C-alpha angles and dihedrals in degrees: 000000000000093000092053094044094051098037115144091250093056099042099043093093095044123097116261111227135171122235087245091058093052096041138077092202139004114186139130140236127281117305092225131080105242127221106258122222130196093248133013137082116355114252109209123209133176088276090064094055101036093108091054088252127091107255121189095188114113091011125152122229135228131195122267088247093054090046091053090050092047092046091057086071093048134331118211115234135180109286095025117122121236110203128193111235103166130054104348101035133207105020111144120200124187111221104241100175140071090215114125115245141150126220137213130248088259088069123070122203122217115199105196133211097244091196087066107031145026113233095223092048091051091049091052090045089052090059093049117119090247092059098036091055088057093046092051090050092049091049095046118127142068125307128014112003113238138174121195125225092248089060093048091051091051095050109119126221131181115241131191118195115303096255089053091048089054092049092048092047089053093050093048092049091051092049093046091048090052091048091049092049090050091049092049091048091050092050091048090052091049091051 
């Protein structure tokens, strides 16, 4: 679905923009390992966004005070994009909750300019073959894969007008939902 939507023939008339151009802020979580507590504010890591959806299962917790301190750097809000920058690289996740949470240094946050781009469209564009090839190149090397904020800001995506982005994002979401339902039905039959 993504490969077809972002094929060279389809994107050649779209504007090429960097993430920096379509964002108000691109930063990451605190560069310290917090003290975890049994209950408190969820502390999101790459593991919690690997599926492309924000998952609060198996999450660690930080105190309200630590959360306030971490949020001073950047507070995640509905419609922002969380982006994996350590380990498993290049997974975007649109924040779809108003729940308070903090996130680790391995996760970047992209606060978009909503007058220019649709968050879901940008997330899909960031998984296009064009972008993923660049991310793989940036993360090449031995050891833990890592991409720096400067490189995330310089990633280029292709953008049609905003109304077209919204239409495309809606179509992709419908198609992916249908694929997921078919996959679930097949797994159920096999079981």
